[in-house]
RODO-562349 format. One record per residue: residue number from 0; residue in one letter; x, y, z of N, C-alpha, C in turn. Coordinates in steps of 0.02 Angstrom, whole numbers, plus 50000, padded with zeros to 5 digits. Each point is the difference from the previous one (the first is absolute). Layout:
N
ATOM   resi   resn     n_X     n_Y     n_Z    ca_X    ca_Y    ca_Z     c_X     c_Y     c_Z
ATOM    NUM      A       X       Y       Z       X       Y       Z       X       Y       Z
...
//
This chain:
148
ATOM   resi   resn     n_X     n_Y     n_Z    ca_X    ca_Y    ca_Z     c_X     c_Y     c_Z
ATOM      0      M   51470   49407   49981   49930   50007   50015   49985   50073   50017
ATOM      1      I   49946   50026   49974   49978   50068   50016   49946   49994   50053
ATOM      2      K   50009   50034   50056   49952   49996   50055   49955   50061   50000
ATOM      3      I   49936   49987   49995   49949   50053   50001   49982   50014   50073
ATOM      4      K   50002   50063   50022   49983   50018   50069   49927   50019   50008
ATOM      5      S   49972   50033   49949   49930   50022   50004   49978   50025   49932
ATOM      6      I   49937   50014   49993   49975   50033   49939   50012   50074   50008
ATOM      7      D   50029   50031   49950   50014   50072   50002   49938   50040   49982
ATOM      8      H   49969   49984   49944   49939   50035   49979   49963   49957   49949
ATOM      9      I   49939   50020   49985   49959   49965   49951   49979   50051   49948
ATOM     10      G   50011   49984   49936   49980   50044   49946   49931   49979   49974
ATOM     11      I   49955   50049   49993   49932   49987   49978   49985   50046   49940
ATOM     12      R   49990   49971   49942   49986   50039   49940   49926   50018   49998
ATOM     13      V   49986   50064   49987   49931   50024   49999   49990   50046   49939
ATOM     14      A   49937   50012   49983   49983   50044   49944   49986   50071   50023
ATOM     15      D   49978   50009   50062   49980   50066   50024   50033   50013   50068
ATOM     16      K   50050   50043   50000   50039   50015   50060   49957   50025   50058
ATOM     17      D   49957   50048   49987   49960   50030   50054   49952   49948   50030
ATOM     18      R   49969   49960   49958   49954   49948   50024   50038   49949   50043
ATOM     19      A   50061   49982   49980   50040   49953   50039   50020   50030   50067
ATOM     20      I   50021   50063   50000   50018   50032   50063   49941   50000   50048
ATOM     21      E   49942   50018   49976   49940   50001   50042   49985   49930   50028
ATOM     22      F   50005   49949   49958   49987   49932   50023   50050   49978   50053
ATOM     23      Y   50064   50008   49987   50051   49976   50047   50004   50043   50063
ATOM     24      N   49974   50061   49999   49993   50040   50061   49955   49964   50050
ATOM     25      L   49950   49963   49975   49955   49963   50045   50037   49947   50041
ATOM     26      F   50059   49980   49977   50041   49950   50035   50059   50033   50035
ATOM     27      D   49993   50064   50014   50049   50039   50038   50065   50012   49963
ATOM     28      F   50000   49993   49933   50059   50018   49962   49997   50074   49984
ATOM     29      K   50056   50034   50010   50004   50072   49988   50055   50014   49948
ATOM     30      L   49987   50051   49961   50048   50020   49948   50064   50025   50034
ATOM     31      V   50057   49971   49980   50065   50020   50026   50035   50045   49951
ATOM     32      R   50001   49978   49937   50033   50042   49948   49981   49974   49931
ATOM     33      A   50010   50043   49952   49991   49982   49930   50069   49998   49968
ATOM     34      A   50011   49952   49956   50064   49997   49964   50005   50059   49952
ATOM     35      D   50059   50026   49994   50012   50057   49955   50002   49979   49927
ATOM     36      N   50021   49938   49987   50014   49980   49932   49958   49940   49977
ATOM     37      D   49946   49984   50036   49961   49941   49982   49928   50007   50025
ATOM     38      D   49956   49959   49974   49929   50001   50019   49990   49957   50062
ATOM     39      V   50033   50020   50055   49999   49961   50062   49991   50047   50059
ATOM     40      I   49956   49978   50046   49996   50034   50064   50012   49947   50054
ATOM     41      V   50030   50022   50054   50015   49957   50057   49950   50015   50055
ATOM     42      M   49969   49946   50027   49954   50007   50056   50024   49952   50055
ATOM     43      K   49991   50021   50063   50017   49958   50057   49945   50006   50052
ATOM     44      N   49995   49947   50042   49955   50005   50056   50040   50010   50065
ATOM     45      D   49965   50002   50056   50034   50013   50064   50046   49944   50022
ATOM     46      H   49995   49941   49969   50044   49944   50016   50058   49995   49950
ATOM     47      D   50008   50052   49960   50054   50004   49951   49994   49951   49942
ATOM     48      V   49939   49975   49988   49987   49958   49940   49997   50048   49941
ATOM     49      E   50038   49986   49948   50004   50045   49943   49970   49969   49937
ATOM     50      I   49958   50040   49967   49977   49981   49934   50020   50055   49951
ATOM     51      N   50015   49980   49939   50014   50048   49947   49942   49996   49951
ATOM     52      I   49966   50056   49991   49944   50004   49953   50030   50022   49933
ATOM     53      I   49997   49955   49951   50027   50013   49933   49940   50016   49956
ATOM     54      F   49994   50063   49981   49938   50023   49968   50008   50009   49924
ATOM     55      N   50019   49946   49968   50008   50002   49927   49964   49943   49965
ATOM     56      A   49951   49970   50032   49965   49943   49970   49952   50023   49946
ATOM     57      N   49997   49964   49944   49946   50013   49954   49939   49964   50028
ATOM     58      N   49942   50022   49982   49939   49970   50028   49958   49970   49945
ATOM     59      T   50034   49963   49955   49964   49971   49943   49979   49928   50013
ATOM     60      N   50008   49977   50062   49985   49930   50017   49929   49990   50027
ATOM     61      K   49956   50048   49990   49930   49995   50023   49998   49986   50075
ATOM     62      N   50046   50030   50037   50004   49992   50073   50011   49929   50023
ATOM     63      N   50031   49958   49958   50018   49932   50021   50072   50000   50024
ATOM     64      N   50013   49957   50048   50067   49986   50023   50020   49935   49966
ATOM     65      I   50046   50003   49954   50016   49941   49958   50023   49940   50042
ATOM     66      L   50029   50012   50059   50023   49945   50041   49945   49969   50042
ATOM     67      M   49945   50036   50011   49948   49976   50045   49933   49990   49966
ATOM     68      D   49986   50037   49947   49933   50000   49971   49994   49960   49936
ATOM     69      E   50055   49976   49973   49999   49962   49938   50002   49926   50015
ATOM     70      M   49967   49960   49958   49999   49928   50009   50070   49969   49991
ATOM     71      D   50038   50025   49951   50069   49977   49990   50041   50026   50059
ATOM     72      K   50046   49960   50023   50041   50020   50057   50069   50020   49975
ATOM     73      Y   50017   50064   50011   50064   50027   49980   50046   50006   50061
ATOM     74      P   50065   49995   49990   50045   50009   50056   50002   50073   50022
ATOM     75      G   50012   50010   50063   50006   50068   50027   49976   50003   50072
ATOM     76      F   50010   50056   50032   49978   50010   50069   49925   50010   50000
ATOM     77      T   49964   49961   50039   49927   50003   49998   49969   50046   50052
ATOM     78      H   50033   50009   50057   49971   50043   50051   50052   50020   50052
ATOM     79      I   49980   50050   50040   50040   50023   50057   49960   49982   50062
ATOM     80      A   50032   49973   50050   49966   49984   50063   50027   50046   50055
ATOM     81      F   49955   50038   50031   50018   50043   50055   49971   49972   50065
ATOM     82      R   50038   50000   50054   49976   49978   50065   49964   50059   50033
ATOM     83      V   49942   49986   50029   49960   50051   50035   49994   49983   50074
ATOM     84      D   49988   50051   50041   49992   49989   50072   49936   49962   50016
ATOM     85      S   49946   50017   49965   49935   49968   50014   49964   49987   49935
ATOM     86      I   49987   49937   49985   49964   49984   49938   49928   50023   50005
ATOM     87      K   49971   49997   50059   49931   50023   50010   49994   50075   49986
ATOM     88      N   50044   50040   50031   49999   50072   49988   50014   50016   49927
ATOM     89      T   50044   49961   49969   50017   50010   49930   49938   49990   49956
ATOM     90      I   49964   49946   50011   49940   49986   49961   49948   50055   50010
ATOM     91      E   49992   50022   50062   49952   50055   50014   50020   50064   49963
ATOM     92      K   50064   50017   50000   50024   50060   49965   49992   49993   49924
ATOM     93      L   50014   49941   49973   49989   49990   49929   49927   50011   49983
ATOM     94      N   49955   49971   50040   49928   50008   49988   49979   50074   50005
ATOM     95      E   50025   50035   50051   49984   50071   50009   50021   50042   49940
ATOM     96      N   50055   49980   49968   50027   50039   49943   49977   49972   49933
ATOM     97      G   49954   49953   50000   49973   49974   49937   50050   49960   49960
ATOM     98      I   50050   49970   50032   50050   49961   49965   49978   49927   50002
ATOM     99      K   49990   49972   49941   49974   49932   49994   50053   49948   50017
ATOM    100      I   49981   49953   50042   50043   49943   50014   49986   49948   49946
ATOM    101      T   50052   49980   49963   49990   49954   49944   50006   49927   50021
ATOM    102      Q   50032   49987   50057   50003   49933   50029   50011   50006   50075
ATOM    103      G   49963   49960   50038   50010   49998   50072   49944   50033   50038
ATOM    104      P   50007   50000   50065   50057   49975   50039   50010   49926   49990
ATOM    105      V   50063   49980   49992   50016   49931   49985   50062   49979   50041
ATOM    106      A   49998   49938   50024   50057   49971   50035   50033   49949   49954
ATOM    107      F   50065   50006   49991   50040   49952   49961   50035   49954   50049
ATOM    108      G   49969   49945   50017   50030   49954   50048   49984   50019   50071
ATOM    109      E   50041   49977   50045   49986   50007   50072   50053   50041   50036
ATOM    110      D   50027   50051   49967   50054   50038   50032   49976   50059   50042
ATOM    111      G   49934   50008   50007   49974   50053   50043   49994   50068   49966
ATOM    112      H   50002   50001   49934   49994   50063   49963   49938   49999   49955
ATOM    113      V   49974   50059   49986   49944   50008   49955   50020   50055   49951
ATOM    114      S   49980   49991   49937   50016   50049   49947   49937   50025   49966
ATOM    115      V   50004   50061   49975   49952   50026   49952   50039   50026   49941
ATOM    116      F   49970   49993   49941   50031   50024   49939   49957   50055   49971
ATOM    117      L   50032   50049   49970   49965   50055   49968   50042   50024   49942
ATOM    118      R   49971   50045   49962   50035   50030   49943   50006   50075   50010
ATOM    119      D   50056   50027   49979   50006   50073   49998   49964   50024   49937
ATOM    120      P   49995   50065   49989   49963   50025   49942   50027   49976   49932
ATOM    121      D   50062   49977   49998   50029   49974   49938   49999   49924   49998
ATOM    122      R   49963   49969   50045   49990   49927   50004   50061   49963   50024
ATOM    123      N   50049   50034   50030   50055   49966   50033   49972   49967   50063
ATOM    124      T   50021   49938   50013   49972   49961   50055   50039   50011   50064
ATOM    125      L   49964   50014   50054   50029   50007   50066   49970   49947   50046
ATOM    126      E   50041   49971   50041   49976   49955   50053   50015   50034   50066
ATOM    127      L   49949   50004   50043   50008   50027   50067   49991   49942   50047
ATOM    128      R   50050   49988   50043   50002   49938   50039   50011   50017   50074
ATOM    129      G   49959   49968   50042   50006   50011   50072   49984   49937   50038
ATOM    130      R   50006   50003   50066   49985   49944   50043   49926   49986   50000
ATOM    131      V   49981   49937   50013   49930   49980   50003   49965   50039   50055
ATOM    132      E   49942   50026   49984   49956   50034   50048   49930   49974   49989
ATOM    133      D   49955   50016   50046   49929   49981   49993   49970   50044   49945
ATOM    134      L   49987   49970   49943   49972   50037   49943   49927   49979   49987
ATOM    135      S   49968   49969   50049   49931   49977   49989   49953   50057   49981
ATOM    136      S   50011   50059   50027   49957   50058   49983   50013   50024   49928
ATOM    137      L   50055   49979   49970   50017   50020   49932   49993   49942   49951
ATOM    138      G   49968   49947   50020   49988   49944   49954   50045   49940   50011
ATOM    139      G   50046   50004   50048   50043   49942   50015   50060   49996   49954
ATOM    140      V   50035   49943   50005   50062   49988   49963   49991   49938   49957
ATOM    141      E   50018   50007   49937   49999   49943   49954   50066   49963   50006
ATOM    142      K   49999   49934   49994   50061   49961   49999   50017   49986   49927
ATOM    143      Y   50061   50018   49981   50021   49992   49930   50009   49926   49984
ATOM    144      E   49970   49979   49946   50009   49933   49972   50021   50008   49928
ATOM    145      P   50061   49981   49982   50023   50008   49931   49955   49961   49951
ATOM    146      V   49990   50030   49942   49961   49968   49946   50050   49970   49952
ATOM    147      N   49993   49936   49987   50047   49967   49953   49970   49996   49931
//
């Protein structure tokens, strides 16, 4: 058996390196280094969460994310979920920066967490998840009900 201890990093393919750096800076990710032999930059935040921005995507998909925006369901990783200190502050910061929330705030069950979903400029899906807070001033929390 191979035992996984933690996630080492997350690779995110993008079409525009500078646009991606600017976007992920909003989430406290800072440029650490660029690969010498590949179209990859490494970014980390203050909690040592690492993302690799892979800037070699073609952009011929009309800004669709084939795993999330197409009616047919293809296998693959659909989103990254990051834990945040405050879901309320997160929503306020997203609004201040003009970043559209595509779903949420939403609670999946009764575990005391609330999530919001958004897209980066290349339509990669991010989930930001935090503990339940009073969000009545921001429209409240939707309870997720699966559609069959």
